[in-house]
C-alpha positions, 0 to 999 in steps of 0.5 A, a space after each residue: 550293632 546299635 542299629 541291631 540292639 534297638 530294632 531287637 528291642 523293637 522287635 520283642 516289644 512287639 512280639 509282647 504285645 502278642 503275648 500279653 493279649 494272649 496271656 490275658 485268658 489264661 491269667 484269668 482262669 489261674 487268677 480263678 485258682 485253675 491250673 492253666 493246663 485245665 483251659 481246653 482251647 489253649 491250642 485255639 487261642 494260641 493258633 489265633 495269636 499264632 496267625 497274627 505275624 508268619 514269621 513267628 516260629 512258635 508260640 508255647 505254654 509253660 509251666 513253672 519248671 519250664 515244661 511245655 504245657 502247649 505249644 503251637 509247633 513241636 520244635 524244641 525251645 530255643 532257651 533253658 529253664 534258667 534263662 526263663 527264670 531269669 528273664 522273669 526276674 528282670 522283667 517288669 509288670 509280668 512281662 519279660 524277653 530274652 535274645 538267644 543266638 537263635 531266636 527272639 523271646 517275649 514272654 508273659 507270667 501267668 500269676 495264681 490268686 496270690 500272685 505267684 508264677 503258675 506258668 509262662 507264655 512264651 512267643 518265639 522269633 526267628 533271628 533271620 530277619 533281625 540279621 538280614 535287616 541289620 545286614 542291609 542297614 550295615 551295608 547302607 551305612 558301610 557305603 556311606 562311609 566309604 564315599 565320606 571317606 573318599 570325600 572328606 579325604 580329598 577335602 582335607 589334602 586340599 585344604 591342608 596344602 592351601 593352609 600350609 602353602 606358604 609354609 611348604 613354600 618357605 620349606 622348599 626354598 630353604 632346602 633347595 638353597 641350603 648353601 645359599 646365605 642371601 636366602 630370607 626366610 618368612 617371619 615364622 622361620 627367621 630362627 630357623 633361617 638363622 640356625 642354619 646360616 650359622 651352621 652353614 658357616 660352621 661346616 664350611 669352616 670345618 670342611 676347609 680345615 679338614 680338606 687341608 689335612 686329608 692325606 693323598 692316599 686316603 678317601 672321605 668314605 664313613 667307615 662301615 658298621 652300624 650306627 648307634 642310637 641315641 634317644 633324647 627329648 626335646 620341647 616343641 620348637 617355635 617352628 612346629 608350634 606355629 604350624 600346629 596351631 595354624 592347623 588346629 581349628 581346620 583340623 578339628 572342623 574336618 574331624 567334627 565334619 567327617 563325625 557328624 556326617 556320618 552320624 547324620 547318614 547312620 542316624 537316619 538309616 537306623 531311623 528309617 529302619 525303625 519306622 516299618 517296624 514301629 507301624 507294624 507294632 501299631 497296626 497289630 495293637 489294631 488288630 488285636 482290637 479289631 478282633 475283640 470288637 468284631 466277636 462282639 459284633 458277631 454276637 449280635 450287639 450293634 455298633 452304637 450300642 456296645 456297652 463297656 467299649 470304653 472300659 475296653 479301649 482305657 485297659 489297652 491304652 493303660 497296656 500299651 502306652 505308645 497309643 494315645 487314642 483310639 477311635 472307631 469310626 463310620 461316617 463319623 466318630 462313634 467312640 474316641 478314647 484317649 488321653 486328649 480329643 483327637 483332631 481331624 489331622 491326628 485321625 487322618 495320620 493314624 493307622 486305619 484298620 477296617 473291622 470286617 463282619 461276615 465279610 463286609 467292612 462295617 466300620 474302621 479303628 483309628 489308632 493314633 500313636 503317642 508321639 510322647 512317648 515314642 520321644 522318650 523311648 528314643 531319647 535313649 537311642 538318641 543319647 546312646 548315638 551321641 555317646 557313640 559319636 563322641 568315642 568316634 571323636 575321641 578316637 579320632 583325636 587320638 590318631 590326628 594327635 599321633 599322625 600330626 605328631 608323626 608327619 609335622 611337629 616331630 620332623 620340625 622338631 628333629 630338624 630345629 635340633 640338629 640345626 642348633 647343634 650345627 650352629 653351635 659346632 656340633 656335627 656329632 649327631 644325625 637323625 633319620 629322615 627318609 621322605 621327600 618332603 622339604 623337611 626330610 630333604 633339608 634333614 638329610 642334607 645336615 645329616 650328610 654334612 655330619 656324616 661327610 666330616 665323621 669320614 673326614 675326620 677318620 681320614 685325617 686321624 689314620 690308624 688308631 695307632 697313628 698320632 696326627 695333630 689336628 689344628 680345627 677351629 675352637 668349638 668344632 665337635 666331630 667324630 672320628 667315624 659315623 655321627 651318632 643317630 638320634 631317636 626323638 621320643 614323645 608323649 605321642 609315642 605311647 598315646 594311642 596304645 594307652 588309649 586302647 589298653 585302657 579301653 580293653 581294661 573298661 570294656 567289661 566294666 558295665 557288666 562284670 558284676 553281672 558276669 561274676 554273679 551268673 557264674 558258679 560258686 563254689 564259695 558258697 559259705 560266703 555271702 554272695 555279695 561278698 563273692 561278687 566283689 572279690 575279683 574286684 578285690 584281688 584286682 586292686 590287690 594286684 595293682 598294689 602289689 605290682 605298681 612299686 615295682 613298675 618303675 625299677 622294671 622300666 629302669 632295668 629293662 625299658 619302658 617297650 620290653 615292660 609293656 610288652 611283658 604286661 601285655 601277655 597277662 592282660 591277653 591272657 586275663 581276657 582269655 581267661 574270662 572268656 573260658 572261665 566257668 566259676 568264680 575262683 577261676 575269675 578270681 585268678 585271672 583278676 589277678 592276672 588283669 591287675 598286674 598287666 594293666 599296672 605294668 602297661 599303664 605305669 610303663 607308659 606314665 613312666 615314659 611320658 616322665 622321662 621323655 618329656 622335658 622338665 618345662 613341658 611334663 605338667 602338659 604331657 602328664 595332663 594329656 597323659 591322663 586325657 588319653 587314659 580317661 578318653 580310653 576309660 570313656 570309650 570302653 565303657 560307652 561301647 562295652 555294654 553295646 558290644 555285649 548285648 550284640 555279641 554276649 558278654 564272653 565274646 567281648 573279652 576276646 576283643 579286649 585281648 585282641 585291642 591289647 594284642 594291637 597296642 602291644 604291636 604298635 608300641 614295637 614300632 614306636 618305642 625303641 628297645 632301648 634308650 639313654 633317656 634318665 630311665 634308663 639309668 642303673 637302678 639306684 639302691 634300695 630305699 631304706 624305711 627310714 628314708 621313706 619315712 623322711 620322705 612323709 616328713 617333708 611337708 610338701 610331700 605329706 600334704 600333697 600326698 595325703 592332702 590331695 593325692 589320696 583324697 582324689 583317689 578314694 573319690 574316683 575309685 569309691 564315689 565312681 566305681 561303688 557309690 554313683 550306681 548305688 545311689 542312682 538305683 536308689 533314685 530309680 535311675 536305670 542303669 543305662 541312666 547310670 552308665 551315661 551319668 560315669 561316662 559324663 565323669 569320664 568326659 569332664 576328666 578329659 575336657 579338664 585334663 586337655 584345658 590344664 595340658 593347654 594352660 600357660 606354664 608361667 602364667 597359673 601356679 601348679 598349687 592354684 590349679 591343684 587347689 582349684 580342682 580338688 576344691 571344685 570335686 568336693 563342693 559338688 560332691 558335697 552339695 549332692 550329699 545334702 541334696 540328693 536328686 538326680 540334678 545334684 548326682 549330675 553336677 557331682 559327676 561333672 563337679 567331680 570330673 572336672 576337679 579330677 582332671 585338673 588335679 592329675 597332670 599337676 600332683 605327678 608333675 609336683 611329684 617329680 619336681 620334688 623326687 628330682 629335688 629335695 628328695 632325690 637322695 631317695 630316688 625318683 622310682 622309690 618316691 614314685 613307688 611309694 605314691 602309687 602304693 599309697 594310692 591304692 591302699 587308700 582306695 581299699 582303705 577308703 572303699 572298706 570304711 565309707 561302704 561302712 558308713 554308707 551301710 549304716 547311714 546311707 549313701 548321702 552319708 558315704 558321699 559326705 564323708 567323701 567330701 569333707 575328706 577332700 575338702 580337709 585335704 585341700 584345706 590342710 595343702 592350702 595352710 601349709 602353702 600360706 604358712 611356708 615362706 618359701 612356697 609363695 603360691 602365686 610364683 608361678 608354677 614351680 611354687 
């Protein structure tokens, strides 16, 4: 898609050269006040331009209403008058272009003596060449991708086996000698081995006791029936942490190596695909200049005495900045015009076009490309390719995280947990281990112990009405029947589905306002600017209304069921966007989208809150926000490219497909029901007095009003509203603004990842929270005081880093309060209150700051946000300094 987008732009730019040259005589006539229809040789001018490229399907002269005045072909025009008008409005310097399903169109507006359009000239080019060209490049990249996949898969297998050789050998040794107490494990598995030896001893004691009491007429088979499931969460064990850290650098190198290799292949393929088109474009400019010179020579003007030749070439350089020099050469340079004197080397590498008069070549026109212009043009291409590469890496990180937990960390954590249970004499649990690895084989052996003892206990107890006295060792826990099957939950269960649904929610961010603007507007009595904002307002209001119910619903129906329910309105909303035709319909579907996104994202957040052990909740929430904003980044980065190639409406179908894919993943990764705290019975409805009491709690109030609300306003108002307006006021393009937004999301991802890896007992949560908020407030205040492109970049970086650092600890602190001093209200009520206040704060902040920005300027609006953030940090700091029971440097639980 990236190659097709750039190649399409290059084609349209080449056609614009033809359009500009062909429109020149029509413009001269129109500027004299004559209608363009009065030009007698109009068809000859169009036919002359038509012969410059045999692939051109038509060249047409149009009036202001879009009717054809003259054309080369009788084929119907592949665009409407409304499309032409929109393209002319969005064009610059009288040039415009558009693309339809059947044709590429480049046009030139023809202005009259007052500067008003009197017509237009359009060059129409079929899309077959574009499709064929892109198909060849895509096939080349796909073949390279398959080859790289095979190569890096083999490399990854060999590298991972080599890196894990000692671990695999040790685990195989332990699994093969589980009953042998003399086997000594490696250093990393010393605790593992100790627990196994203790559990084996307990198992032997229980087995001996039950064997002695076993009736002669009863077997030891487990009773029939399905084992019930128990869903639990455990912290990462030392084994899993040690092995994962050992693989981190290797996996990072493999991911980056594969991505960089594919990126290099793609870039080289795309660069090679552009070269012929650039050469054709340069030669076309030379041909246009050549025709003018040849006509002058045919009129009898000697080559050495061409009056006005220098002015002619200078006008061409002005019209075509991709050219640096024109040189008219025989056996020596006769006329050289350009930015700098060309050297013999430059003349030798330029594009040479022979000047032919009466069938005889009498001179050569040398056209030299402007390397600086081409570099500037391809800077955007390189930046866009870098964006796609970063998206690829983000998706790879999410996939690697899920797969590593599934195949490595998860099995080790499960094994460590059941080992510790059996070492303590608890044989009431078993784990699901279906693989053939050493970890799975050992897990199967430990589960079989619990199964065997449970069957023997059932046999020893006899019938339900029996009365058999059991004399077992104290501390042994053995069920009379099948042990309870355990299922373990972690952040990885929702990480990839969350990434996909966040990407789907942000795919349309770069063009949604334009989509609303172009839709039919039945609300003609409202200001058009307000009408464009109504779908976003409806979306935010839906989130405000739905957020308080997410926690109670997840407790009542389960996280998985809530996510599946939320995917229905979210998918239907995108299908509705695809078929909608007016603003009212878009507003309705925005409500569905807001409800779906609120329930889906909050069900994932609640799952993480409930699944993560308390000592790892902060890190888990930090990584949760990394996945969330990684999806935002990917959606923002790719949405514009996909809209350009597939059309805006088609992107909504892609979003619906992503939502359904995430729902399918949730059904496989999350349990239908669980016994984690979120599944407990919903508490009674909190009273208004209780909620006001929560607001009266100093720590909760300063966190909510000093940190959470200012950060929400910063994220919603500055990023979604002020950033684009301020960048536009500075003269930045839409692409530059989009990249600025992506830098913000990237910084959120990086800082969120950093927080998730900070030592839990070294840096206090309060310090991290204040540092993040202070960083965002200071950089935004600096940008408001000295507004420029560089300070806006600094603000995007600073606010992104700050927001990423704040989000994890603020949620962890809220949960600590909800389960501690505010436990009488209930965690779901506290979370619901925070979520409602966040959305209400974003809506109120948007209205107030928009009013300030409209009256005093965008910089004033940014300054107000910065003041709110810094004032909130100050209040938060003063409270913690003034509260003797909250020492700031006492660790994360301060």
